[in-house]
C-alpha positions, 0 to 999 in steps of 0.5 A: 743674622744668618751666622748667628743662627745656630749659635742662637739655636744652641742657646736653646739646647739645639742638635746639629740636626735641629740646626739644619731644621732651622735652614730647611724649614725656611726652604720648605716654605720658599719651595711652596711659595716660590712658584706661586709668588712668580705665578702671581707676579706674572698676573698681577704685576711684581710690585705687589707681590714684593710689597707684600713679601717685604712686609712678611719678612719683616714680621718674620724678624721681629718673632725672630728677634723676640723668641725665647723658645725653639718653637718659636724660631722655627715659626720666625724661619717659616714666616722668613720662608714665606717672605724670602720666597719673592727672589724669583719674582725680584729675578723676574723683575730684573728680566723685565727691565733688561735686554738679553745683552745685559741680563747677565750683568743685572742678574749679577747686580742682584747677586751683588746686593747680596754680596753688599748685605754678607759685607755688612749685615754679618758683622753688624749682627756680631757686633749687635749680639755682643753688646744687645745679646743674640736677640737684638740682631733680629729686631735690627733685621726687622727695623731694615726690612721696615725701611726696606718697605718704605722705599719699595713703595715710594720708590719702586715702579711696576715693571711689567703690566698685569696680564689679563689674559685668560691663557694663564688661568687663575690658579695660583699652582698651574702645573701646566704652565710648569710642564711648559716651563721644563720642556726645553732641554736647556732649561731642565739641564740648568735647573738640574744644576741648580738643584745639585749646586744648592744641595751641595752648597746650603748645608755649608752654611750653618754648618760652617758656623759650627765648625768654626765654633768647633775647630777655631773657638769663634765668636760671633763677631769673628764668624761675622768678619769670616762672612763679610770676607765672603762678602766682599769677594762676591760683591766685588765679582758680581757688581764690578766683574762679571758683566765683563768676564760674561763678555769675554767668556760667555755664561756657559764657561763661566758656570762651568768654571764657578761650580769646579771652583766652588766644589774645590773650595768647599772640599779645602775648608776642612783641610784649613787649620789656620786662618790664611787657609780659612780665608783661601778656601773661602776665596774659592767658595764666594768666587764660585758661588759668585760666578755660577749664580748670575750666569745660571739666572741669565741663562734660564731667563733667556731660554725662557720665553717672556710670558712664563719668565716668573713662572719658570723662574719661580719653578728653578727657585722651587728646585733650590728651595728643595735643595736647600731642605735637604742639604741643611738637613742632611748636613746636620745628620752628618756633622753629628753622626759623622764629623764635623768636616762630613758636610763639607765633603760630601757637599762638594762631592755633589756639587762636583756632579753638577759638571756633567750636567753643565758640560751638556748645555747647549751653546750660549744664546745670542743676544736678542734670540729667545729660542 
C-alpha cells in the first residue's frame, strides 16, 4: 500500500501537502499510542497488545480499501497509526527473548521482515492496482492482517510475565517512567539521533512516489518494482549480514556509517536522471537505513533496564512518530512550494546533523552489561 498511497490520494485531488498529511496523521496516532502500548505491554504482557493492534490494523485496511473520499483515507490512516504503534511492543518482545550478545541480530530480523515486506508488498500492490483498481491493495492487506492475527493467536507465546509490581503504577502515560528512561545520556543521544534520521527520511516516502511519477512517469507497478529493490537490499543486510557486521565493527560504527550512507543516498536521488543512477542512490538509502535501524534499536535496548524496556522503546518510537508527523508535512510543503527535489536535499541535510550526536555516544556496552 505504501507506494500507492500518494497515487490514491491524487485520485481524490490531494495536493503534495495533503499527501504529506496522510503520512503525518498515521504518525500522529503512533506518537500518542506508542508509549501507551509500550507501558501497557510492560504491565499486562506483549501478546494481548500485539493481538489487539493487529486487529486494529485489519480494520484500518478495510476502511482504506473501501474509501471513496479523502476524509475516509485520513480515517483509515488514523486507525492504521493506532495499530502500527505496536512496533515498540514488537521490539520489546525481541528484547525479552534475546541476550545482549544477539540483540542486534534479533532487531535485524525485525528489520528483515520489513525488508521482505518491501520486496513482495509493493509488487503485489502494483499488480493488484493494475488489474483491480487502487482499492484492491487495501482489501488484500486487510486479508493479510487477518491471517497475521490468526497466526499470532495460535503460535505466538507470551514473552513477559505480566507485571503486578505497584512501582509501575496504573497510569498509561507514566511521565515519571519516561523521565527515568531518558535519564541515561546515551539514550538521550540515541533517541535524538532517531528523531533527526526519521525527520529527514520520512519525507522521502511519499515525495519519492511523486518524484518518480513526475520525472520518470512511473506507474504504480513501476514504483512497486523500485520499492521491491529497496526491500531486497534491506532484507539481505538485516536478515543475513547485520549480525556478522556487528560482531566485526560494533553497533556504534555501524550506526555512524549507516546514517552517513543514508544522507548521501538521499542527496543523490534528485541527481539521478536514468534508472542506473536511481538504483544506485536508492541502494545507498536502503543500505544506510538497514545498518542504522537495528544498531540503534540494539544500543537503546541494551542501555535500558529490563523493567522499563517497553516504556523506553515506546518513548523512542514516540520520538520517531513526532518526526514522521513533521517530516512528511514539511516535505509536502517543500514539494509544492519549492520543487520536487527539495524534500530530498532538505532531508539529507537533517540526517547529516545526526552524525554529531552519534559521535558523542559512549563506547558500545559489552555483552552482559546493561549499564
